[in-house]
N, C-alpha and C positions, 0 to 999 in steps of 0.2 A: 265456587270452584273460579279457581284465575282462569283470567283468561291468555289461549296464549298465543306465541307471537307464528307460532307453525301455524302451516298449513293443512288441512284434512282432506279427506277424501268428500266431494259433497255429493249427498244421498240422493238417490234416483226417483225422480217425483212419481215416476209409474209405478214402480213399486211400494211410494208413499202412499198412494193414490186407490191401490191396488188394496194395501190393507185397512186404509180407513172404510172403504166398499165391503170390504167382507166382514169386518170387526162390526158394522151396522151400528157403530153405539149414537147416544144425543150428544152433541156439542157439550162441553165441560166432562165430560165423563172422565175419569182416570184409567191409563193403561200403562200398564204396568213394558218397559222393555228390556228384558232380560239378556244380560251381556252386550248392553249398552257403549261400550268402547267409548270414544270421546263423546256420541249423544248426536251426534249427525241428523240422525234418525227421531230418535225422541225429541230435538228441536222442531225439522220440518212437522211432523206430527202435532208440537204446542202451535207450530204457526196455524195452525187448520181451526182452532179453537178447543184443543183437548187438552189435561193434566198429563203430563206423564212422568212417573216416577222412574228412574233410571237405576237399573243394577248392576253392577259392575267390580268385581272383583280387584282388577288393577289399581291401585293408585295411581300407574303413570296416564293410565287411559284416562282417569278419573281429570287429572292433574292439567289434564291437553284441552278439556271438554270446557266451553266457551260458555258461562252462565245464557239464561231465559228464564225469566218469572214463572213460566209455569211448568218447568222441568227439576223437579225434587233428585237430586244424586244418594245412592247409597250403598253402599260396600258390601256386594254379598257373590254369593251364586246360586246354579239353576237349581244345584241340590240341594240348599236353603236358602229360602227368599227370604229378606228381612222381613218380609209385610205378614199383617196377620192371615192368619187363615180365611178364607176362602172368601179373601179380598180380591 
């Protein structure tokens, strides 16, 4: 994704920490972020040592994301996630 000159909301680190604690997955696990928007939470989770599949239907939101080596973006909807079954 192209870097945007626009600023976006910063993720709430309390939420990021809570998600990581609740998921209780080993580092380097792949986490799907469904409805990822511009990827703020995806990047914050990736910065904690995880890989993230960011699924977002809006091309506008995806175009405003900032690249991160551990975040891969997919166009898709929650009703039809573009990932393999049982992944």
